[in-house]
C-alpha positions, 0 to 999 in steps of 0.5 A, a space after each residue: 553580451 558586451 565585454 569591457 575592454 580595459 585592459 588589465 581588468 580582464 576579470 571585469 570581463 568575467 563578472 560581466 559575462 557571469 551577471 549576464 548568465 542568470 544572476 537574476 537575484 538583482 533588479 534592473 537598477 541594481 544590476 546596472 549600479 553594480 555594473 557601473 560600479 565595476 566599470 569605474 573601479 571604485 576601490 573598496 566598493 568594488 571589493 565589497 560587491 565581489 564579495 557579495 557576488 561570491 556569496 550569492 554564487 555559494 547560496 545558489 550552489 548550496 540551494 541547488 545541491 540541497 534540492 538535489 539530495 531532497 530529490 533523492 531522498 524522496 526517490 529513495 524513500 519511495 522505493 524502499 516503501 514500495 519494497 517493504 509493502 510488496 515484501 510484507 504482502 508476501 506474509 499476508 498471501 503465505 506464499 512467495 519469498 519476501 526477500 527476493 520480492 523486495 529486491 525486485 521492488 528495489 531494483 525496479 525503482 532504480 535501487 541496487 539491493 547492494 544499498 539496501 540492508 533487508 531484514 525479514 521479521 516474523 510477520 513483515 520486513 524491514 529495509 534501510 537504504 542508504 545512497 551516496 549522492 554527488 554534489 554539483 557545486 558544493 565541489 567548489 568548497 571542498 564537499 564532493 558527495 553527501 549521503 542520504 538514507 531511507 527506512 521502512 518497516 511494513 507488517 502484515 497484520 489481521 483485518 478488524 475491519 472490511 469496507 465493501 465485499 463481505 458475502 452473507 455467510 457466517 461460520 462460528 469461531 473455530 480453529 481453521 486450518 489452511 487448505 482444509 474444507 468447511 461449511 459455509 452454509 448448513 443444509 436442511 436439518 443441520 442448522 441451529 433454531 432455524 438458522 443455517 449461516 445466512 446473514 441479513 446484511 443491510 436488509 433482509 429477504 432473498 432479494 437482498 441476500 442474493 445481491 449480497 452473495 453476487 457482489 458483496 455487502 456494500 457497507 463496512 463491517 468491524 470486529 465487534 459489530 452485531 449483525 442479524 442473521 437471515 433464517 431459513 435455508 435460502 437454498 434456491 437464492 444460495 445455489 443460483 447465485 454461487 453457481 453464477 460465481 463458479 461460472 465467472 472463473 475463467 481461469 484455465 485451468 480452473 481455480 482449485 485450492 491447489 492452484 488459484 488466482 487471487 482475484 478469482 470470483 470464487 474467493 469470498 470473505 465471510 464473516 466469523 462470529 462468537 456463536 450462532 445461537 439465537 433463535 430465528 432472525 436475531 444479532 450475532 457478534 463479529 469477532 473476525 472475517 476469513 477467506 474461502 475459496 467456494 468448492 460447490 453447492 452440494 444437495 437439492 432443495 433444503 439439503 443445499 449446502 455450501 462448502 469451501 476451503 480456508 485460504 490465506 487472503 489479503 484485504 483493505 481495512 483496519 489492521 490490528 496487532 491484537 486481533 485473532 488471525 483468521 487469514 485475512 490480512 492487510 498490510 501497512 507501513 509501520 515507520 
């Protein structure tokens, strides 16, 4: 690094150092011209170039601080969104403490709950967070700090569509109470016109029906769709497949309505239909979706009956504020 030794031109030395430290805004030839002008001490031109450098320094400084502010705002927004979604999910699960969960998620993402205003809504949560940001270079211009803000509202709303995983059972529209036991598939003699609550999702027959019990229907179903019933008692595929799901619950103690893992294989999503009043195989209209914790398959042969407990659950899918709440909800950011 060259330092000019011109006695009274100490400021010139400072300029040389500054230029050498990275003012790459100039091309090489422009840089050399600037150095020559400074060396030659050409009066007014020298002043103009010094002013220009000051402006460039100011612009670079402001750019750095603006970038810093944008980064802080992005990180704050990410933390607030995650906290709002986590808090709203507690509404969908009907458990826990939404406020506490939101605070935990804020802290995990580097935001103090003291920086946030958390409001619990009827079916969700609202979070507004503010954070002071210290400037780096703008202090030269007299600005020490600024403030960034992020807001999010997340709500738990009923689903109106489910993409994959629905089991081939239907129950008629009725008031459902959490924790109560319901029949998902009727036994012999209790059905209606040859239907016992089984559905033909994506195809007909015992093999397709068994697959849909074990793995869930692969396609998407939506409120307003019509699906065909699967007539007959379907006792053998029902019992063998449900017994398999029950055995797959490896939680200790085994999941019951009093204590269960939300990912337990015994939890199934089924279709709510307007009614099952069709003769043989026929279309029924979907009016919602609900989740149940399988209890057991009762009876032998044509007396085979499937029961489960109604639970609140979370699913991925399209949501609607106007949809009847059958306990299966999703969570979404409103803003």
